[in-house]
C-alpha positions as CSV (number, residue, x, y, z in Angstrom):
1,M,43.1,24.7,-45.7
2,E,44.4,27.8,-47.3
3,N,41.9,30.2,-48.8
4,K,42.1,30.5,-52.6
5,P,41.9,34.0,-54.1
6,P,38.6,34.7,-55.9
7,I,38.5,33.7,-59.6
8,V,36.6,37.0,-60.4
9,E,37.5,40.2,-58.4
10,I,35.5,43.4,-59.1
11,K,36.3,46.6,-57.4
12,N,34.7,50.1,-57.6
13,L,33.1,49.4,-61.0
14,F,31.1,52.1,-62.7
15,K,29.3,52.0,-66.0
16,S,27.1,54.5,-67.8
17,Y,25.6,54.9,-71.2
18,R,25.2,58.1,-73.3
19,R,21.9,58.9,-74.9
20,G,22.5,62.2,-76.8
21,A,23.7,64.7,-74.2
22,Q,22.3,62.6,-71.3
23,V,24.5,60.3,-69.3
24,I,22.6,57.4,-67.8
25,P,24.3,55.6,-64.9
26,V,23.8,51.8,-65.1
27,L,26.2,50.4,-62.5
28,Q,27.5,52.3,-59.5
29,D,30.5,51.3,-57.4
30,I,30.1,47.5,-57.8
31,N,32.3,45.4,-55.5
32,L,32.1,41.6,-55.9
33,D,34.2,38.5,-55.4
34,I,33.3,35.2,-57.1
35,G,35.1,32.1,-55.9
36,E,36.3,29.2,-58.0
37,S,33.7,26.5,-58.7
38,E,30.9,28.9,-57.5
39,F,27.5,29.1,-59.0
40,L,26.3,32.7,-58.6
41,A,22.9,34.0,-59.5
42,L,22.4,37.7,-60.2
43,M,18.8,38.8,-59.7
44,G,17.0,42.1,-59.9
45,P,14.2,44.0,-61.8
46,S,14.5,44.8,-65.5
47,G,16.9,47.6,-66.1
48,S,18.8,47.0,-62.8
49,G,22.1,46.4,-64.7
50,K,22.3,42.6,-64.4
51,S,23.1,41.9,-68.1
52,T,25.5,44.9,-68.2
53,L,27.4,43.5,-65.3
54,L,27.5,40.0,-66.9
55,N,28.8,41.6,-70.2
56,L,31.5,43.4,-68.3
57,I,32.7,40.3,-66.5
58,A,32.7,38.4,-69.9
59,G,34.7,41.2,-71.6
60,I,32.0,42.0,-74.1
61,D,31.6,45.6,-72.8
62,K,34.0,48.1,-71.3
63,A,33.7,49.7,-67.8
64,D,33.9,53.5,-67.3
65,S,36.2,52.9,-64.3
66,G,37.1,50.3,-61.8
67,L,38.8,46.9,-61.8
68,I,37.7,43.5,-63.1
69,K,40.3,40.7,-62.6
70,V,39.6,37.2,-63.8
71,V,42.2,34.7,-62.6
72,G,44.6,37.6,-61.9
73,T,44.2,39.3,-65.4
74,D,42.9,42.8,-65.2
75,I,40.6,42.7,-68.3
76,T,39.7,46.4,-68.0
77,S,43.3,47.2,-69.2
78,L,43.2,45.0,-72.3
79,S,42.9,46.3,-75.8
80,E,40.0,45.2,-78.0
81,T,42.2,42.7,-79.8
82,E,43.6,41.3,-76.5
83,L,40.1,41.1,-75.1
84,A,38.8,39.1,-78.1
85,L,41.7,36.6,-77.6
86,W,41.1,36.5,-73.8
87,R,37.3,35.9,-74.3
88,A,38.0,33.0,-76.8
89,T,39.9,31.0,-74.2
90,N,38.4,32.1,-70.9
91,V,34.7,32.6,-71.3
92,G,31.9,30.2,-72.3
93,F,28.5,31.8,-73.2
94,I,25.0,30.5,-72.6
95,F,22.1,32.7,-73.9
96,Q,18.4,32.7,-73.5
97,F,17.6,32.0,-77.1
98,Y,20.5,29.4,-77.6
99,N,22.1,31.4,-80.5
100,L,22.8,28.2,-82.5
101,I,23.4,28.5,-86.3
102,P,20.4,26.7,-88.0
103,V,22.4,25.5,-91.0
104,L,25.0,23.8,-88.8
105,T,24.6,20.4,-87.0
106,A,24.9,20.1,-83.3
107,Y,28.5,18.9,-83.8
108,E,29.4,21.9,-86.0
109,N,27.8,24.4,-83.6
110,V,29.8,23.0,-80.7
111,E,32.9,23.0,-82.8
112,L,32.7,26.7,-83.7
113,P,34.7,28.1,-80.7
114,L,37.5,25.6,-81.5
115,L,38.0,27.0,-85.0
116,L,40.0,29.9,-83.4
117,T,42.4,27.5,-81.7
118,G,45.4,25.7,-83.1
119,L,44.0,22.2,-82.3
120,S,44.3,19.5,-84.9
121,R,41.1,18.0,-86.5
122,K,41.4,14.9,-84.3
123,E,41.8,17.0,-81.1
124,K,38.8,19.2,-82.1
125,R,36.7,16.0,-82.6
126,E,37.7,14.7,-79.2
127,H,36.8,18.0,-77.5
128,V,33.4,18.2,-79.3
129,E,32.5,14.6,-78.6
130,T,33.4,15.0,-74.9
131,A,31.3,18.2,-74.6
132,L,28.3,16.5,-76.3
133,R,28.7,13.5,-74.0
134,V,28.7,15.8,-70.9
135,V,25.3,17.1,-72.0
136,N,24.0,13.7,-73.0
137,L,23.6,14.4,-76.7
138,S,26.1,12.1,-78.3
139,D,23.3,10.5,-80.3
140,R,22.1,13.9,-81.7
141,M,25.4,15.3,-83.0
142,D,24.3,15.1,-86.6
143,H,21.0,16.8,-86.0
144,Y,20.3,20.4,-86.9
145,P,18.8,22.8,-84.3
146,G,15.4,22.7,-86.0
147,Q,15.3,18.9,-85.4
148,L,15.9,19.4,-81.6
149,S,13.6,20.5,-78.8
150,G,14.2,23.8,-76.9
151,G,15.9,21.9,-74.0
152,Q,18.1,19.9,-76.4
153,Q,19.1,23.1,-78.2
154,Q,20.1,24.7,-74.9
155,R,22.1,21.6,-74.1
156,V,24.0,22.0,-77.4
157,A,24.6,25.6,-76.4
158,I,26.0,24.5,-73.1
159,A,28.3,22.0,-74.9
160,R,29.5,24.9,-77.1
161,A,30.1,26.9,-73.9
162,V,32.3,24.3,-72.2
163,V,34.1,22.9,-75.3
164,T,37.1,25.2,-74.9
165,D,37.3,24.4,-71.1
166,P,36.8,28.1,-70.2
167,T,37.7,29.7,-66.9
168,I,34.1,31.1,-66.4
169,I,30.7,30.4,-67.9
170,V,28.3,33.3,-68.2
171,A,24.6,32.5,-68.6
172,D,22.0,35.2,-69.4
173,E,18.5,33.9,-68.6
174,P,19.5,30.4,-69.7
175,T,16.0,28.9,-68.8
176,G,14.0,32.0,-69.9
177,D,12.7,30.3,-73.1
178,L,12.1,26.8,-71.7
179,D,9.2,25.0,-70.2
180,R,9.5,24.0,-66.5
181,V,10.7,20.4,-67.1
182,S,13.3,21.5,-69.6
183,A,14.4,24.3,-67.4
184,E,14.9,22.0,-64.5
185,E,17.0,19.6,-66.7
186,I,19.2,22.6,-67.8
187,L,19.7,23.8,-64.2
188,A,20.6,20.3,-63.1
189,L,23.1,20.1,-65.9
190,M,24.6,23.5,-64.9
191,E,24.9,22.3,-61.3
192,R,26.8,19.2,-62.6
193,L,29.2,21.4,-64.5
194,V,30.1,23.0,-61.2
195,H,30.2,19.9,-59.0
196,E,31.8,17.5,-61.4
197,L,33.9,19.7,-63.7
198,G,34.7,22.5,-61.2
199,K,33.3,25.2,-63.5
200,T,32.5,28.7,-62.2
201,I,29.1,29.9,-63.4
202,I,27.6,33.4,-63.3
203,M,23.9,33.4,-64.2
204,V,21.5,36.3,-64.7
205,T,18.0,35.2,-64.0
206,H,14.6,36.6,-62.9
207,D,13.3,33.1,-62.0
208,P,13.5,32.3,-58.3
209,R,13.5,28.6,-59.1
210,A,16.6,29.0,-61.2
211,A,18.2,31.1,-58.6
212,R,17.6,28.5,-55.9
213,M,20.0,26.1,-57.8
214,A,22.8,28.6,-57.3
215,H,25.2,28.6,-54.3
216,V,25.0,32.4,-53.9
217,I,22.3,34.9,-54.9
218,R,23.2,38.6,-55.3
219,H,20.6,41.3,-56.0
220,L,21.1,44.4,-58.2
221,D,18.7,47.3,-57.9
222,K,19.1,50.5,-59.9
223,G,22.7,49.7,-60.6
224,V,23.6,49.1,-57.0
225,L,24.6,45.7,-55.6
226,N,22.8,45.1,-52.4
227,Q,25.4,44.0,-49.8
228,N,22.8,43.0,-47.3
229,N,21.1,40.2,-49.2
230,A,23.9,38.1,-50.4
231,G,22.1,34.9,-49.9
232,I,24.4,31.9,-49.5
233,I,22.6,28.7,-50.2
234,Q,23.8,25.5,-48.5
């Protein structure tokens, strides 16, 4: 069987921030390949650069130097406008605090990313209903976030992340605000997205239980990706 190229390819990536005259290095010479339909967990202490790396892969932030290719597109060479268009079609986002809009129903929250597309109203409805069915919330589509539990709100957020059929899903501490049972449900759902829908998920987490659900665990420490502890979980 021929080896597929990685879906995400990162080479010699550097990122720093300026604080006044001071330059603070955040990521140093990161090299990382992520395969298609892989569930990758990024771990490390606070301030190690995990969320910064996630934001660079998602095209939210710009690197100082280095290469980030996602399905062959070098996103480091895109303009801000090109990057916004690229994000809209290629990246699904899952956040720790859900980031749902309280005055919109579950259906309307999930529909939001589709408003930037040229889909008809009927096609949008089909996409939204499919996404809500995937997360087992078809019966809650008319509920507002305040009428849903934390776990249900995160499932709405996952439906919103997958509704555009993105290339990659980035998840920043997706279980950080949930109780243990809800967290396990969300992780099982994310695993289903990988196994049943072939999604590629990159997850930042400090929770070893969450990381154990991933196929691969990589550790960042002081902006350096440790090459010796790339745990591959069978």
